[in-house]
N, C-alpha and C positions, 0 to 999 in steps of 0.2 A: 352325109351326116355320120354314118357308122364308120366310114373310112377316116374321117377327120379325127375320130376318137383314138385311132391307132396310128397316127403319124409319129415319126421319130421324135419330134420335139415333145409330144404328149407323153410318150413312153419314158423318155429320159426324165422329164419333169415328175412323172409318176414315181419312178424309182428313187429320185432325190427326196420326194415327199415321204415315201415309204421308209427309207433309211433314216431320214431326219426324225420321223415320228418314233422309230425304234430308239433313237438316242434320247429324245426328250422324255419319253415315257419311262425308259430304263432309269434315267437320272431321277425322275419323279418318284419312282418306286423306291430307290435307294434313299432319296431325300426323306420320304415319308417314314421309313424305318429308322433313320438316324434322328429324325425329329422325336419319334416316340421314345427313343433311347436317351433323349436329352442332350444330344451332340449338336448344340446350336450353331457353332462355327461352321461345321461341315454342312449342316442343313442350309445355312444361309448361302454359302458358295454354290451348292448344287442348285438351289432355287433360282439364282441369277442365271446360270447357264440353261436351266430347264425353260425358263420363260423367254429368254432370247431366242432359243431354237423354236419354241412353240409359236411365238408371234410371227417369226419369219415364215414358217410353214403354213400356218393358218391364213396369213395374208395372201400367199401364193394361191392356195386352194380357193379361197373366197373370191378372189378376182378372176379366176379362170373356170369356176365350176359350171357356169351356164354353157360355155362353149365346149367344155371337156368334163362331162359328168363322171367319166371313168376315174378322175382324180379322187373322188369320194371313196372308192374302193381301195386305192393305194393308201389313203389317209387312214381308213378304218383298219386295214390289215397291218399297217405300221403300228397303230395304237395297240392292237391285240398282241402282236409279236413283241412289242416293247415291254408289255407287262411280264411276259414269260422271261425275256432276256433280263429284265430288272430283278426278278426274283432269283434267277440263277446267279446273277452277278453278286447280289447281296449275300447269298449263301456261300459263294466263293470267298468274298471279303470277310465274312463272319465277324462283323463288328460286335463289340459289346462283351459283357460278362454274363455268366450264367451260374445258377445254383445247380450243381450236379450231385444228385443223391443216388447212392448205391446201397441196396439192401441185399445182404448175403447171409447165408447160414453158416458157412464154413471158413472161407479163405480171407477173413477180414484182416488178419495180421500181415500176411504176405502181400496182399493187395495194397494195404496202407504203406508198408515199407517201400514197395516198388514205386509207388506214386510220389512219396516223399523224397526218394532218391533223385527224382526228376526235378526237384526243387518246388514241387507243388504242395502247399499246405493242405492237410487233411485232418478233419476232426472225426473221431469215431464214437458212436453211441451204442450202448447195448439196449435192446428192446425185446418185445414179445410179439411174435408173428402169429399167424393163424394156427401153425402147427408146432410152435415152440420158440426157443430163443433165436434172435436174429441180431445182426450188427448193421448199423447204418453208417455209411461213410458220407460225410458232408464236405463237399468240395466246391469252392467258388473259383471258377477259372474262366479264361477267355474262351469264347465259342470256338475259335480256330484250334484250340488245344484238345477238343473232344476227339479229334482224329488220333491223337496219341493215347488218350486215356481209355477209350472204349475197348481197343484191342487188349489192353492189360486186364481190364475187368473180365472180358470174355475168355481170355486165356486162363485166368485164375479160377473163375467160377462161371461156366457157361449158363448156369441156372440163375445167376444174379439178376435182380430186378433193378433197373435204373430209370431215372426220370430227370428231365432238365426243366428249369424255370428261368425266365428272364430276371436278371438282377439289376435293379435300377441304381441304387446308391449303396456303396459298400465303404466300410472303414478302410483306411490305408494302412492299418496296423500290420497286416500280412498281405502284401500284394500277390496276386496270382502269378505263378511261375516267373521267377526272376530271370531276366535275360539282360546281359550287358548292353548298354546303348551302342548302336552302330549307325553308320551313315550320318545323316544330318542330325539325328538325336545326339550322337556323341559330340559333334561340333557344338551344338547348343548347350550341352551340359558343361563344357569347358569354360564357358563365359561366366 
């Protein structure tokens, strides 16, 4: 009985189940985040692939679980790993827009100028902090652009305070960082 659990066919099936679960759960994690962000088209396509993989894997495990209970562990570890991989994948893709607020006491002008030179709209407000006057920079940008903006903030004012918030709907009056259309976007724009 124990040896039957570890035959080559069972191990190969187990690894297929493991990697398939990583795929479907990763897709599900990204799908859930895109759904929350209101990206219905992407969420729809991801849901189709997620369910195709899930039904295929679940049916394999359900049909073989009595003879090969070790498949439960492959299934469970694939699920757990898929959550982690999905979160990492979504962070790398960095879908969506954010409100990026920076509060600084000193370098507001130079920070604002550097960020605007990148093509990123910035609105600056003067306010009152706990210890005196402060400036708040209000920036709506793509999540993936934080990699470019945060080093500028830290370089200009290492003591600056910043916070990000998810932005659902924004006006198209000033889109975040203009970049010319490339690849398939450029082809679609010509039509």
